C-alpha positions as CSV (number, residue, x, y, z in Angstrom):
1,M,-2.8,-14.2,25.5
2,R,-4.2,-11.5,27.8
3,R,-7.0,-9.2,26.9
4,Q,-4.8,-6.1,26.4
5,Q,-2.6,-8.1,24.0
6,H,-5.7,-9.1,22.0
7,L,-6.8,-5.4,21.9
8,M,-3.4,-4.2,20.8
9,W,-3.0,-6.8,18.1
10,A,-6.5,-6.1,16.9
11,A,-5.7,-2.4,16.8
12,W,-2.6,-3.0,14.7
13,L,-4.3,-5.4,12.4
14,V,-7.3,-3.1,11.6
15,Y,-4.9,-0.1,11.3
16,T,-2.8,-2.0,8.8
17,A,-5.8,-3.2,6.8
18,A,-7.2,0.3,6.6
19,W,-4.1,1.4,4.6
20,F,-5.2,-0.8,1.7
21,L,-9.0,-0.7,1.9
22,P,-11.2,2.0,0.4
23,V,-11.6,5.0,2.8
24,V,-13.8,7.3,0.8
25,K,-15.9,7.0,-2.3
26,E,-13.9,9.6,-4.2
27,G,-10.9,8.5,-6.1
28,V,-10.2,5.9,-8.8
29,T,-7.4,3.8,-7.4
30,L,-9.7,1.1,-6.1
31,P,-13.1,0.2,-7.6
32,D,-14.9,1.5,-4.6
33,G,-12.8,4.5,-3.7
34,L,-9.6,6.0,-2.3
35,P,-7.4,3.5,-0.4
36,G,-6.1,4.5,3.1
37,W,-2.5,5.3,1.9
38,Q,-3.9,7.8,-0.6
39,A,-6.3,9.2,2.0
40,F,-3.4,9.8,4.3
41,R,-1.7,11.8,1.5
42,V,-4.8,13.9,1.1
43,A,-5.0,14.5,4.9
44,A,-1.3,15.6,4.8
45,S,-2.0,18.0,1.9
46,A,-2.2,21.0,4.3
47,V,1.5,20.7,4.9
48,W,2.5,18.6,1.9
49,P,0.4,20.2,-1.0
50,L,-1.3,18.2,-3.7
51,P,-2.2,20.1,-6.9
52,D,-5.9,19.1,-7.0
53,V,-6.6,19.3,-3.3
54,T,-7.7,22.6,-1.7
55,I,-8.7,23.1,1.9
56,D,-11.1,26.0,2.2
57,K,-10.9,26.7,5.9
58,W,-8.1,27.1,8.4
59,Y,-9.7,24.7,11.0
60,K,-10.0,22.0,8.3
61,A,-6.3,22.4,7.5
62,A,-5.6,22.0,11.2
63,L,-7.8,18.9,11.5
64,F,-6.3,17.4,8.3
65,T,-2.8,17.9,9.7
66,V,-3.6,16.5,13.1
67,S,-5.3,13.5,11.4
68,A,-2.2,12.9,9.3
69,I,0.1,13.2,12.4
70,T,-2.0,10.7,14.4
71,T,-1.9,8.3,11.5
72,L,1.9,8.5,11.2
73,L,2.5,8.2,15.0
74,F,-0.1,5.6,15.9
75,F,1.8,2.4,15.0
76,P,5.3,3.3,16.1
77,G,4.1,5.1,19.2
78,S,1.8,2.3,20.3
79,V,4.4,-0.4,19.7
80,W,6.9,1.6,21.6
81,A,4.5,2.2,24.5
82,V,3.7,-1.5,24.7
83,S,7.2,-2.9,24.3
84,R,9.3,-0.3,26.2
85,G,7.0,2.1,27.9
86,S,6.7,2.9,31.6
87,R,3.3,2.9,33.3
88,S,3.0,6.6,33.0
89,L,4.0,6.5,29.3
90,R,1.4,3.8,28.7
91,R,-1.3,5.9,30.5
92,A,-0.3,9.0,28.5
93,S,-0.3,7.0,25.3
94,A,-3.7,5.7,26.0
95,W,-5.0,9.3,26.5
96,V,-3.3,10.3,23.2
97,A,-4.9,7.4,21.4
98,T,-8.3,8.4,22.9
99,S,-7.8,12.0,21.8
100,A,-6.8,10.8,18.3
101,F,-10.0,8.8,18.2
102,V,-12.1,11.8,19.2
103,V,-10.3,14.2,16.8
104,N,-10.4,11.8,13.9
105,A,-14.2,11.6,14.3
106,H,-14.2,14.9,12.5
107,W,-14.2,13.1,9.1
108,Y,-17.6,11.7,10.1
109,V,-19.0,14.5,12.2
110,L,-18.1,17.7,10.3
111,Y,-18.8,16.5,6.8
112,G,-22.4,15.4,7.3
113,G,-25.0,14.3,4.8
114,S,-23.7,12.9,1.5
115,A,-20.0,13.1,2.6
116,R,-20.8,10.7,5.5
117,Q,-22.3,8.3,3.0
118,D,-19.1,8.4,1.0
119,L,-17.0,7.0,3.8
120,R,-16.0,3.4,3.4
121,I,-14.8,0.5,5.5
122,G,-11.2,1.6,5.5
123,Y,-12.1,4.8,7.4
124,F,-14.1,3.0,10.0
125,L,-11.4,0.4,10.6
126,W,-8.7,3.2,10.8
127,W,-10.9,5.1,13.2
128,L,-11.6,2.0,15.3
129,S,-7.8,1.2,15.5
130,F,-7.4,4.3,17.7
131,L,-10.2,3.2,20.1
132,L,-8.8,-0.4,20.3
133,G,-5.3,1.0,20.9
134,A,-6.6,3.2,23.7
135,L,-8.5,0.4,25.3
136,G,-5.5,-1.9,25.1
137,L,-3.1,0.7,26.6
138,F,-5.5,1.6,29.4
139,D,-6.0,-2.1,30.1
140,L,-2.2,-2.7,30.1
141,Y,-1.8,0.3,32.4
142,R,-4.5,-0.9,34.8
143,R,-3.0,-4.4,34.9
144,E,0.4,-3.0,35.8
145,V,-1.0,-0.7,38.5
146,G,-3.0,-3.7,40.0
147,S,0.1,-6.0,39.9
148,S,2.3,-3.4,41.6
149,T,0.0,-2.9,44.5
150,T,-0.2,-6.7,45.4
C-alpha cells in the first residue's frame, strides 16, 4: 500500500471514530462529554436551530455553518476525489481539505482559556482527519504528476 493510501485510510478512520468519541466536555450523552454526531448537530444549529443553542455573533454562526458543511462533505468528497477524481480535482480537493483544517481550528483558537480545556479527543481526531486527507490528496496528486512526466 502506498503512502497516500495510508494517509487517506487514516483520515477516514479517525474521521469516523470522531463521530462516536467525546468532542467537548459539555453534554451528558457520554460520560466525558458530547459525542461527535451531537457536536455536528450543534455546529449545524445556525441553519438547523436547536432550542437550547444560541449563537451570539454573526461570525460564529458563519463558522459553525462552515464547520458543519466541511463535516458533511469531507467523507463523500474525499472518497470521490480518490476514486474518480482527475488530477486537478484531487489538487482542488487537497486545498479544500487544507482550508477546512484551517477554518475548523476556530474551535480551538477563538474559544480560548477554559473552552480549550473542554475539548476532547473526538475534536482533535476530527480536526486531524482534514489534515491527513489534505496530505493524502496532495501526495496522490504529486504521484500522478510525477508519473505523467516520465
